C-alpha positions, 0 to 999 in steps of 0.5 A, spaced: 510 829 086 506 823 087 498 822 088 496 819 094 491 813 093 487 809 098 490 802 100 486 796 104 491 793 109 487 786 108 485 787 100 478 787 099 480 780 094 481 777 101 475 779 105 478 786 107 472 791 108 473 799 107 473 801 114 477 806 118 481 800 121 483 797 114 485 803 109 491 807 109 493 812 104 499 811 100 502 813 093 500 809 087 507 806 086 507 803 093 499 801 092 501 797 085 507 794 089 503 791 095 497 789 090 493 784 093 498 782 098 498 783 106 503 788 108 508 783 111 507 779 105 509 784 100 515 786 105 512 793 107 510 796 114 505 801 115 508 807 118 502 808 123 496 804 125 489 806 122 484 809 127 477 812 127 479 819 127 476 824 133 470 827 132 470 835 130 464 839 131 466 843 126 466 838 121 459 836 124 457 843 122 460 843 115 457 836 113 450 838 112 453 842 106 450 838 100 457 840 097 460 835 102 454 829 101 459 824 099 464 825 105 458 823 110 460 816 111 467 817 112 467 823 117 461 821 121 462 813 123 455 810 123 451 815 119 448 812 113 448 817 107 440 817 106 439 820 113 
C-alpha cells in the first residue's frame, strides 16, 4: 500500500505555487523520483490535468464545522481562512 503525497507540477523551488492547477497527488516514491524537476525532465507524465474542483453545496455547508477549518482554502477557492 502506498501513501499519497502532494506534488507540485512546477516545483516550489522553481517558482511553482500551491494551487489547484499546479498540484497533484502521487505516491512518495514518484514524488521523490521527480524531485525538483518538471515532469518531462523526469521522464514522467501526468495521468490527468489538474483542475479546480466543481462546487458542491454539501461541502459549503459542512465547511462551517470547525473540524474542517484547515480545508477551507482548498475547498472554497478564493475564501480566506480568516473569514
